[in-house]
DOFILO-75133 format. One record per residue (C-alpha): x, y, z; residue number from 1. Coordinates in steps of 0.25 Angstrom, whole numbers, padded with zeros to 4 digits. Example, Ala and Ser with C-alpha at 12.3 -4.5 7.8 and 13.67 -1.06 7.14 Angstrom:
DOFILO-75133
X Y Z num
0049 -0018 0031 1 .
0055 -0004 0029 2 .
***
This chain:
DOFILO-75133
X Y Z num
-0307 0040 0142 1 .
-0317 0043 0132 2 .
-0307 0049 0122 3 .
-0298 0036 0124 4 .
-0310 0028 0121 5 .
-0314 0036 0108 6 .
-0299 0035 0104 7 .
-0299 0020 0106 8 .
-0312 0018 0098 9 .
-0306 0027 0087 10 .
-0293 0018 0086 11 .
-0301 0005 0086 12 .
-0310 0011 0075 13 .
-0298 0015 0067 14 .
-0291 0001 0069 15 .
-0304 -0006 0065 16 .
-0305 0002 0053 17 .
-0291 0000 0049 18 .
-0293 -0015 0051 19 .
-0305 -0015 0042 20 .
-0297 -0008 0031 21 .
-0285 -0017 0032 22 .
-0294 -0030 0033 23 .
-0289 -0035 0046 24 .
-0303 -0034 0053 25 .
-0310 -0047 0051 26 .
-0325 -0049 0052 27 .
-0331 -0061 0059 28 .
-0329 -0074 0052 29 .
-0342 -0079 0045 30 .
-0352 -0089 0052 31 .
-0353 -0103 0046 32 .
-0363 -0102 0034 33 .
-0366 -0110 0021 34 .
-0372 -0106 0008 35 .
-0375 -0117 -0002 36 .
-0369 -0114 -0016 37 .
-0370 -0127 -0024 38 .
-0375 -0141 -0024 39 .
-0369 -0151 -0035 40 .
-0372 -0165 -0038 41 .
-0361 -0176 -0038 42 .
-0370 -0187 -0042 43 .
-0385 -0189 -0044 44 .
-0385 -0204 -0041 45 .
-0374 -0206 -0030 46 .
-0373 -0219 -0023 47 .
-0383 -0220 -0011 48 .
-0385 -0230 0000 49 .
-0385 -0228 0015 50 .
-0376 -0236 0024 51 .
-0371 -0232 0038 52 .
-0381 -0221 0037 53 .
-0373 -0214 0027 54 .
-0370 -0213 0012 55 .
-0357 -0218 0005 56 .
-0356 -0205 -0003 57 .
-0358 -0195 0009 58 .
-0352 -0201 0022 59 .
-0346 -0189 0029 60 .
-0334 -0196 0033 61 .
-0329 -0196 0018 62 .
-0317 -0188 0018 63 .
-0317 -0183 0007 64 .
-0329 -0186 -0002 65 .
-0329 -0172 -0006 66 .
-0317 -0163 -0007 67 .
-0311 -0150 -0014 68 .
-0297 -0148 -0019 69 .
-0291 -0137 -0028 70 .
-0304 -0132 -0032 71 .
-0311 -0145 -0036 72 .
-0321 -0153 -0027 73 .
-0321 -0168 -0027 74 .
-0332 -0178 -0023 75 .
-0333 -0193 -0022 76 .
-0345 -0202 -0021 77 .
-0351 -0216 -0026 78 .
-0361 -0215 -0038 79 .
-0374 -0224 -0039 80 .
-0366 -0235 -0046 81 .
-0356 -0235 -0034 82 .
-0345 -0228 -0042 83 .
-0335 -0219 -0034 84 .
-0335 -0205 -0041 85 .
-0326 -0194 -0039 86 .
-0330 -0180 -0044 87 .
-0324 -0166 -0044 88 .
-0329 -0152 -0047 89 .
-0322 -0138 -0047 90 .
-0327 -0131 -0035 91 .
-0340 -0123 -0038 92 .
-0343 -0132 -0050 93 .
-0357 -0138 -0051 94 .
-0353 -0151 -0058 95 .
-0344 -0162 -0054 96 .
-0335 -0171 -0063 97 .
-0335 -0186 -0059 98 .
-0325 -0197 -0060 99 .
-0330 -0211 -0057 100 .
-0319 -0220 -0050 101 .
-0319 -0235 -0053 102 .
-0324 -0240 -0040 103 .
-0338 -0243 -0035 104 .
-0343 -0243 -0020 105 .
-0343 -0257 -0015 106 .
-0353 -0257 -0004 107 .
-0365 -0249 0001 108 .
-0357 -0244 0013 109 .
-0357 -0229 0016 110 .
-0343 -0229 0022 111 .
-0337 -0232 0008 112 .
-0335 -0218 0005 113 .
-0326 -0211 -0005 114 .
-0316 -0201 0001 115 .
-0306 -0192 -0007 116 .
-0293 -0185 -0004 117 .
-0283 -0176 -0011 118 .
-0268 -0178 -0010 119 .
-0263 -0164 -0013 120 .
-0249 -0168 -0014 121 .
-0253 -0174 -0028 122 .
-0267 -0169 -0031 123 .
-0273 -0183 -0031 124 .
-0288 -0186 -0026 125 .
-0288 -0199 -0018 126 .
-0301 -0207 -0016 127 .
-0304 -0218 -0006 128 .
-0317 -0225 -0006 129 .
-0326 -0237 -0003 130 .
-0321 -0243 0010 131 .
-0327 -0247 0023 132 .
-0318 -0256 0031 133 .
-0313 -0263 0019 134 .
-0304 -0259 0007 135 .
-0304 -0245 0001 136 .
-0303 -0240 -0013 137 .
-0294 -0229 -0017 138 .
-0291 -0220 -0029 139 .
-0283 -0208 -0032 140 .
-0282 -0198 -0043 141 .
-0271 -0194 -0052 142 .
-0261 -0184 -0046 143 .
-0264 -0170 -0048 144 .
-0279 -0172 -0052 145 .
-0284 -0163 -0040 146 .
-0273 -0152 -0042 147 .
-0278 -0148 -0056 148 .
-0292 -0153 -0058 149 .
-0297 -0144 -0068 150 .
-0286 -0149 -0078 151 .
-0289 -0164 -0076 152 .
-0301 -0172 -0080 153 .
-0309 -0179 -0069 154 .
-0310 -0194 -0073 155 .
-0308 -0207 -0066 156 .
-0295 -0209 -0074 157 .
-0289 -0198 -0065 158 .
-0290 -0208 -0054 159 .
-0282 -0220 -0052 160 .
-0287 -0234 -0050 161 .
-0295 -0238 -0037 162 .
-0286 -0245 -0027 163 .
-0288 -0252 -0014 164 .
-0275 -0247 -0008 165 .
-0269 -0233 -0007 166 .
-0260 -0235 -0019 167 .
-0255 -0248 -0014 168 .
-0256 -0245 0001 169 .
-0266 -0254 0008 170 .
-0272 -0248 0020 171 .
-0282 -0258 0026 172 .
-0293 -0268 0022 173 .
-0302 -0261 0031 174 .
-0303 -0246 0027 175 .
-0313 -0236 0030 176 .
-0315 -0221 0030 177 .
-0305 -0215 0021 178 .
-0302 -0200 0024 179 .
-0292 -0193 0015 180 .
-0285 -0181 0022 181 .
-0274 -0172 0015 182 .
-0262 -0168 0023 183 .
-0257 -0154 0024 184 .
-0245 -0157 0014 185 .
-0255 -0164 0004 186 .
-0253 -0178 0007 187 .
-0266 -0187 0008 188 .
-0270 -0195 0020 189 .
-0281 -0206 0021 190 .
-0287 -0209 0034 191 .
-0295 -0222 0035 192 .
-0300 -0232 0045 193 .
-0294 -0246 0046 194 .
-0303 -0258 0050 195 .
-0318 -0256 0055 196 .
-0327 -0248 0063 197 .
-0325 -0250 0077 198 .
-0312 -0256 0075 199 .
-0303 -0247 0066 200 .
-0291 -0238 0065 201 .
-0289 -0225 0058 202 .
-0277 -0224 0048 203 .
-0270 -0215 0038 204 .
-0263 -0216 0025 205 .
-0256 -0205 0017 206 .
-0253 -0201 0003 207 .
-0241 -0193 0000 208 .
-0243 -0191 -0015 209 .
-0236 -0203 -0019 210 .
-0240 -0214 -0010 211 .
-0250 -0218 0001 212 .
-0244 -0223 0015 213 .
-0252 -0229 0026 214 .
-0249 -0221 0039 215 .
-0257 -0231 0047 216 .
-0268 -0232 0058 217 .
-0269 -0221 0069 218 .
-0281 -0225 0077 219 .
-0283 -0237 0086 220 .
-0295 -0246 0087 221 .
-0290 -0252 0100 222 .
-0292 -0249 0115 223 .
-0304 -0249 0124 224 .
-0315 -0239 0125 225 .
-0326 -0241 0136 226 .
-0339 -0234 0137 227 .
-0349 -0235 0148 228 .
-0355 -0246 0140 229 .
-0343 -0255 0136 230 .
-0330 -0256 0130 231 .
-0324 -0257 0116 232 .
-0310 -0261 0112 233 .
-0310 -0257 0097 234 .
-0314 -0245 0089 235 .
-0311 -0236 0078 236 .
-0309 -0221 0077 237 .
-0318 -0214 0068 238 .
-0313 -0201 0062 239 .
-0321 -0188 0061 240 .
-0311 -0184 0050 241 .
-0296 -0182 0048 242 .
-0291 -0168 0044 243 .
-0279 -0159 0044 244 .
-0280 -0145 0049 245 .
-0272 -0133 0043 246 .
-0261 -0136 0053 247 .
-0259 -0150 0048 248 .
-0265 -0157 0060 249 .
-0273 -0169 0057 250 .
-0286 -0170 0065 251 .
-0295 -0182 0068 252 .
-0308 -0182 0076 253 .
-0314 -0196 0079 254 .
-0323 -0205 0086 255 .
-0321 -0219 0091 256 .
-0330 -0231 0087 257 .
-0330 -0243 0096 258 .
-0331 -0257 0091 259 .
-0339 -0262 0103 260 .
-0353 -0257 0104 261 .
-0353 -0260 0119 262 .
-0348 -0246 0121 263 .
-0362 -0240 0117 264 .
-0374 -0239 0125 265 .
-0382 -0245 0114 266 .
-0379 -0253 0101 267 .
-0386 -0244 0092 268 .
-0376 -0233 0094 269 .
-0362 -0231 0089 270 .
-0349 -0233 0097 271 .
-0343 -0220 0093 272 .
-0337 -0212 0105 273 .
-0329 -0200 0107 274 .
-0324 -0189 0098 275 .
-0309 -0189 0097 276 .
-0298 -0181 0091 277 .
-0284 -0183 0086 278 .
-0274 -0175 0077 279 .
-0261 -0177 0070 280 .
-0250 -0167 0067 281 .
-0241 -0176 0059 282 .
-0251 -0180 0048 283 .
-0258 -0191 0055 284 .
-0246 -0199 0060 285 .
-0248 -0195 0075 286 .
-0261 -0192 0082 287 .
-0264 -0184 0094 288 .
-0275 -0181 0103 289 .
-0281 -0166 0105 290 .
-0270 -0164 0116 291 .
-0259 -0167 0107 292 .
-0255 -0181 0112 293 .
-0251 -0191 0102 294 .
-0261 -0203 0102 295 .
-0258 -0211 0090 296 .
-0249 -0213 0078 297 .
-0253 -0217 0064 298 .
-0247 -0230 0061 299 .
-0242 -0232 0075 300 .
-0245 -0241 0086 301 .
-0251 -0230 0094 302 .
-0265 -0226 0088 303 .
-0276 -0216 0092 304 .
-0284 -0225 0102 305 .
-0297 -0223 0110 306 .
-0290 -0223 0123 307 .
-0280 -0212 0119 308 .
-0281 -0200 0128 309 .
-0286 -0186 0123 310 .
-0293 -0191 0110 311 .
-0308 -0188 0114 312 .
-0312 -0174 0112 313 .
-0327 -0177 0114 314 .
-0331 -0189 0122 315 .
-0344 -0197 0119 316 .
-0347 -0211 0122 317 .
-0353 -0221 0112 318 .
-0368 -0218 0116 319 .
-0370 -0206 0107 320 .
-0368 -0211 0093 321 .
-0356 -0202 0090 322 .
-0354 -0202 0075 323 .
-0340 -0206 0069 324 .
-0333 -0199 0057 325 .
-0340 -0186 0058 326 .
-0332 -0173 0054 327 .
-0320 -0164 0058 328 .
-0313 -0152 0053 329 .
-0302 -0142 0057 330 .
-0303 -0127 0058 331 .
-0293 -0116 0054 332 .
-0286 -0117 0067 333 .
-0284 -0132 0066 334 .
-0294 -0135 0076 335 .
-0302 -0148 0074 336 .
-0317 -0149 0073 337 .
-0326 -0161 0072 338 .
-0341 -0164 0071 339 .
-0346 -0176 0079 340 .
-0361 -0181 0082 341 .
-0368 -0189 0091 342 .
-0381 -0190 0100 343 .
-0379 -0181 0112 344 .
-0382 -0186 0126 345 .
-0394 -0177 0127 346 .
-0402 -0186 0117 347 .
-0397 -0200 0123 348 .
-0385 -0206 0130 349 .
-0387 -0219 0121 350 .
-0389 -0219 0106 351 .
-0396 -0232 0102 352 .
-0396 -0230 0087 353 .
-0385 -0221 0082 354 .
-0392 -0217 0069 355 .
-0406 -0214 0075 356 .
-0400 -0207 0087 357 .
-0390 -0199 0079 358 .
-0401 -0195 0069 359 .
-0411 -0191 0081 360 .
-0401 -0184 0090 361 .
-0387 -0184 0084 362 .
-0379 -0170 0085 363 .
-0366 -0166 0079 364 .
-0356 -0159 0087 365 .
-0344 -0150 0084 366 .
-0331 -0153 0091 367 .
-0319 -0144 0090 368 .
-0308 -0137 0097 369 .
-0313 -0125 0104 370 .
-0309 -0112 0097 371 .
-0305 -0105 0110 372 .
-0301 -0116 0120 373 .
-0296 -0127 0111 374 .
-0305 -0137 0119 375 .
-0314 -0147 0112 376 .
-0328 -0142 0110 377 .
-0340 -0148 0105 378 .
-0353 -0141 0100 379 .
-0366 -0148 0097 380 .
-0371 -0144 0083 381 .
-0386 -0141 0086 382 .
-0392 -0148 0074 383 .
-0397 -0162 0074 384 .
-0390 -0172 0065 385 .
-0403 -0179 0061 386 .
-0394 -0189 0056 387 .
-0385 -0200 0060 388 .
-0374 -0195 0051 389 .
-0362 -0186 0052 390 .
-0359 -0171 0051 391 .
-0347 -0165 0044 392 .
-0339 -0153 0048 393 .
-0332 -0142 0041 394 .
-0326 -0128 0045 395 .
-0326 -0116 0036 396 .
-0314 -0106 0034 397 .
-0319 -0098 0046 398 .
-0319 -0111 0055 399 .
-0335 -0111 0055 400 .
-0340 -0125 0057 401 .
-0350 -0132 0048 402 .
-0356 -0146 0051 403 .
-0362 -0153 0039 404 .
-0373 -0162 0045 405 .
-0380 -0173 0039 406 .
-0389 -0169 0027 407 .
-0380 -0158 0023 408 .
-0384 -0149 0035 409 .
-0374 -0138 0038 410 .
-0372 -0132 0052 411 .
-0361 -0122 0056 412 .
-0355 -0115 0068 413 .
-0345 -0104 0068 414 .
-0331 -0103 0074 415 .
-0335 -0090 0080 416 .
-0345 -0097 0089 417 .
-0335 -0108 0092 418 .
-0344 -0117 0084 419 .
-0356 -0116 0093 420 .
-0366 -0109 0084 421 .
-0370 -0121 0075 422 .
-0381 -0118 0065 423 .
-0387 -0124 0053 424 .
-0382 -0118 0040 425 .
-0388 -0127 0030 426 .
-0399 -0138 0033 427 .
-0396 -0147 0021 428 .
-0409 -0144 0014 429 .
-0409 -0147 -0001 430 .
-0398 -0157 0000 431 .
-0406 -0170 0004 432 .
-0392 -0175 0009 433 .
-0392 -0189 0015 434 .
-0384 -0187 0027 435 .
-0369 -0185 0028 436 .
-0362 -0176 0019 437 .
-0347 -0175 0014 438 .
-0340 -0162 0014 439 .
-0329 -0156 0006 440 .
-0320 -0151 0017 441 .
-0309 -0146 0008 442 .
-0318 -0136 0000 443 .
-0322 -0128 0013 444 .
-0308 -0124 0014 445 .
-0306 -0122 -0001 446 .
-0317 -0113 -0004 447 .
-0327 -0112 0008 448 .
-0337 -0121 0002 449 .
-0344 -0132 0009 450 .
-0346 -0144 0000 451 .
-0355 -0155 0005 452 .
-0357 -0168 -0003 453 .
-0370 -0175 0000 454 .
-0379 -0186 -0005 455 .
-0394 -0185 -0006 456 .
-0404 -0194 0001 457 .
-0409 -0206 -0006 458 .
-0414 -0220 -0002 459 .
-0409 -0234 -0002 460 .
-0398 -0234 -0013 461 .
-0404 -0224 -0022 462 .
-0393 -0215 -0027 463 .
-0394 -0200 -0024 464 .
-0387 -0187 -0028 465 .
-0374 -0184 -0021 466 .
-0371 -0169 -0021 467 .
-0361 -0158 -0016 468 .
-0367 -0145 -0010 469 .
-0358 -0133 -0008 470 .
-0360 -0122 0003 471 .
-0352 -0109 0004 472 .
-0346 -0106 0017 473 .
-0342 -0093 0023 474 .
-0331 -0086 0014 475 .
***
């Protein structure tokens, strides 16, 4: 018996040594970590005003206010004189080149953000800006500008004229929340809301390299929602994001906002309720719930509606000041993840002032498909928000999760722990960030660097610096 044990041990040792020599043995994946490597200034005097508790240059629902493509990084903001500016730099460079577009922000409304997208099919940069339940402004660059940036100057002349349509395609007179997303084959889609808060619908348009097409609306504002307090017959779906995973699936987490405040326990809260999820495997034409049942068709009569079965992945009534438009991501196994935040019931079962209550007792939560069971799972991030504002989410190459909280604080959790070991990785010290921040989602995948655009605190309407800080993630 002992001889056999010794022999087995010798064989195991030999196999381990051989595996090490051939490189087939693999050490444990690194834990989440960040190391600050740079902090560059975009503008010393960027436009500053606070509305809806946020800044127009740093609203986290901007997609994308900061992005990387083919070795260059691009940023967008409004200057002190309200001009829209697009900047670029080679990755790693300390200075930015700027191009001022012929458009000035119309109103002091923090929803009127600038969002960018890249159509890989023709190498253009697309910009949508300055809209909140009214008309939008759109600009696109010349073809190929992003394919070979080093050989082309960065000037406003590289961009076309400012339009109020998508090359002649008028979408809606009540347009809000532009989000560009690239399809796997290189087309560019634009997600947006039609109509107004509490009574609106989500819609899509698509650019194929030669023209834009309006695909139509895909969420419904109708149906009856009833809470323990009252009912509402109109609403809108607020997206936490809209993103393709590596297998070509389009994912969207969301929350509903009801029009009728009668569904709340107190008028000082917000009518948001429930975290939902849908996906599409045909480039956003058909939408399915998590079980795979079709629940809506873009441009069709059957749209995703509040009464559809199987939409809710985390139930919550309207009494906890659940935030809309938080954040989502997908991992290397194409599993969807989201960050949501609200005031847990252990603090109160009825928020009466959503800003004060969220600042005092708000908490963020990580919602995802469980690695082992595939069931939906939610983990509280044990760091107080200390803010009414939103948290962003990214995943590194090892599928570790990073939540970038208000004021630029970074907390992380490892895939190895099934995302249960959240801890502070960077406390935001030295940034003096106002609150919400904007992430470069593409750069994390390209070179393992987390870039965060933030604006420093000011008062009133006094302009302040807007900057980009870079953190190296595990290689």
